[in-house]
N, C-alpha and C positions, 0 to 999 in steps of 0.2 A: 875176459868178458867185462865190459864196463857197466857201471850202474847209471841210472838216469835220475836226475833231480829236476823237479818242476819249479818254475818261478813265474811271476807276473811279468810278461814281456810287453813289447819286443826288447831287443838289446838296447841297453842304455838306461834302464829304469833303476830306481833306488833298490828294488828287490834284487836285481842282478848284482848290484854293488854289495848287498848283504851276502848273496850266494858266494861271491868271491872270497868272503871271509871264512867259509866253511872248508876246513882243511880236507875232509874226506871227499869233497866234491871236486877237488882239483884234478884235472885230467879225465874226468868222467863226462858223460853226456848231459847236456842241459837242455831241458824242454821248456820253451816259452809258451805260456798259456794266456788266456784272455781275462781270467778272473780268479779269485781265491777259491771259489767252488770247484772250478776245473782243476786247479792245482791239487786240492785235497782229494778230489775224485780220482786223480791219477794215482795217488798213494793208496787209497782204499782198493782200487782195482788192480794194483800191482804193476802199473805201467811205470811207476817211479818208486824208488826206495824211500824218498823223502821229498818234502816240498818246503820252500821258504815262503812265509807269508808275513805281512805287516800286521802287528797286533796292538801297537800303542804308539801314539805320537805325543811328544812333550808339550805340545800346544793344544791339540784337539782331544787328547785322551785316547781311550780304547777304540779300536777299529771294530765297529759293531758287527759287520758282516763276518769278520773272523771269529769274534766271540760267539756269535750264534752258531756258526758252523762247528766250532769245537764243542759246543754244548749239545748239539743234536746229531752229529755224525759219530757213531760208536767206534771205539777201538783206536782212537788217535792219541798219540803221546808227543809231548814236546821234549826234545833231547838237547836243545841248545838255543841260545839267544844271541843276537848280534845287533849292534848299534850303528846307525848310519847318520852322520850329520846331514841336514837337509839345507840345500840352497837352490836357487832358481835363476835362470836367465830368461830374458824375453827374446825369442827368435822369430825370424820371418824369412820369406823367400828372398834370395839374393836380389839386391837392387832396391829393396824396401827400406824406407827411412822411418824413424820414430814419428815424424809428422804425418806419415801415410796411414798410421794405425788408428782404426776406429772400432774394430771388433777383435776381441782376443779369445782364442780357444784355450781352455784350461780345465783340468779336473777341479771340481768344486772345492776340495780341501786345499789344493795348491792355490786356487784363486783367493780363497779367504785368507791364506797366509801372506799373500802379496797385495792385498787390497789397499793398504795404506799407501804403498809406493805407487800403485796404479792410479789411485784417486788424485795423487799429487802431480804425477807426470802426465797422465792422460785422463783428465776429469770428465771428458765426454764419451769415454769408451763404453762398449757393450761387451757382455760376457757370453760366450758360446760354450756350454758345458761339454766336456769330453770324458771318456771312460777311463783314461789314464794320462799321466803326464807326457809320456812319449807319444801316444797316439795323437794328442793335441797338436804336436809338432809335425809328425809324419804326414798328417792329413793336409798340411799346407802344400806338400809336394805332389799331391794327387791332382790329375787333370781329367777333364771329361773328353768325350769323343772328338770335340772340336779343338782340343788342346788348351782349353781355358781352365783356370783353377777350379777344382771341384768343391773346395771349401770356401765359405763366405768370409772366413776369418782372415785378417791381415797379419796376425802375429799369434804366438802361442807361448805359454809358460811351460818350461821344460827343465830337466836336470842339466847341469853344465856339460855333462859327458855327451849330450846329444850331438854335438858337432863332431864327435869322433866317429859317428856312424852315418850321419846324414848331411847333405849339402845345404846348410842353413846359415843365415847371417845372424849374428848376435847383435841385437839392438841395445841391450842393457844387461849388466851383470849385477849380482847381489841384490835382487829385487825383493827378497823375502823380508818381512817386517821384523822378525825376530831371528837374529843371526845365530842364536844358540839352539835353534830347533833341532831335535833329534827324533828319529823314528826307530822303534824297537821291532825287530823281526824275530820270528821263531822258526826253528827247524823242526818240522813235524813229520812223524813216521807212524807206522803201526806196530813197530817192535815194542815189546813189553820190557826189554832190557833197560834198566835204569842206569844212567851214567854214574860212575863212582863218585863218592863224596869228595869234595876238594877243600872244604872249609870256606869256600866262597860260592855258595849255591843259592838257588831259588827253587821254591816249590809252588806249582800252580794247581788250582782246583776250581770247580764250579759247583755251587750248592744252591738248593732251593729251600726256602723256609717251609717247615712242616705245616704251619698254620699262619693265617693273617691276623695277628693280634698284637696288641701293644707289648713291646719289649722283646719280641721274638728275634729281631735282628741283633739286639744287644746280647741276648743269650748265646747266639751263635758266635759273635765276635769274642765273647768271654772265653771261648774254648782256646783262643790264641793268647789273649792278654794274661790269663791266669797261669800260663806256662812260659811267659817271657818271650813270646814269639812276635816279632815285628812284622806288620803288614806293609808291603810296598805298593799294593794296588787293591782297591775295592771299588767295583763298579756294578751297577745293576742293569739287567736287560729284561724286558717283558717276556714272559714265557709264551704268551699268545693265546692261551686258552680262555682267559677272561681278564677283565680290567682289574688292576691292583695286584696281579700275581707276577712276581719277579724272581729271576735267578741271579745269583751273585758271583761275579768273577773275582777270584782272590789270588793274589801272589803274596807269599810270605818268605822271609829270609831264613834259609836253612834247607836241609836235605832230609828226606824221609828216613834216612839211616840215623839221623840225630834223634835221641830219645825224646826231646821236647817236641819235635815236629811230629813224630810218630804218635805220641800221646795226644797231641792236639788234633790230629786227623781222626784218631779213634773217638775223641770227644765230639767232633763234628758229625761223624757217622752215627754215634748214639743219638745225637740231636736230630739229625735227618739222614735217612738212608739214601735220599736223592742227591748224592754227591758224586761228582766225576773227578777222579784223580788224573790230572793232565801231565804230571811228571815232575821229577826233580832233576835239575841240570845246572851246569856252571853258570854263574852270573857273567854277563858280557864284560862288565868292568873289572872283574876278577878281584873285587874288594872283599877281604875277609869279613864274615858275618860276626858282629860283636853282640854279646848278650851277657846278662848277669850270670855269674858263676853258680848261683843258686839253681840254675836250670841246666847245668852241665850234665853230660852223660854219667860221669862218676857219681854225682849226687843222686841221680835217678836210680842207679844200681844200688847205691848205699841204702836208699829208702826202701827198695824192694827187699833187700836182705834183712832190713830191720823188721818189716812186716812178716817175712818168712820166719824170722826167729821167734816172733810173738806167737805165730801159729804153731810152731814146733813145740812150744812150752805148754800148749793147751792139752 
């Protein structure tokens, strides 16, 4: 019996490219869905054992819809992360030339990442928003009952792999403004089993400030800094119940099995019980986590033994 993994489809998306990196998903069933909510809904309902979702881009930062879903849907855990380099091509119906292009279909994020090139090459173009990078391209091939193009777009921004799946002409390659762009994807499940520590790990959580007062964010961040824990991500998202109330998405270097990470998490929980542990999992880059030896597991154990000894003397 095979397992099912959900991802943002259709075939050819960057999310599919991330899923191809998931070792456990190879040879299993892949379910293409329309949005992140549907992907996570599959996991919660048991239709899929896990889902791959985009959670951060090196240019645009965190993916807000993913962050909000992880904060509000109970029982989700991240068990892995995967990095996908981002590049785009401009595609059109066969027979179209660059000079024919006046309207370009594109996901808003992809459009923003290619806007410099577009303004230089096609200064008079118009943008037609699309819900996904692949959808912007596939809609070019749709026709109405009379056989005419259903989309008013002349071209679309899409991943380079689009031509492996659809009969489209490439008008330009490498149109992204920042060639170093990378998107980070998470493998999300409902299993509470935490992947084993590798020494090159990351821990994710979401926390709300207990009160809206001066210094409260600093106090929460001190739970990490005073234990030598490095933060690789800190972003805020509105909670939505009133103005000025935010939750914070936090990624730190290390694993919950590490003494310094476990102690920091206990500190955060004492600071605010409104904290969601999203998981500890191997870093995508497999780079070992470096930290001051004052915060090693051995030092924590030695300190506990010292206190225990003091108590035994009393």
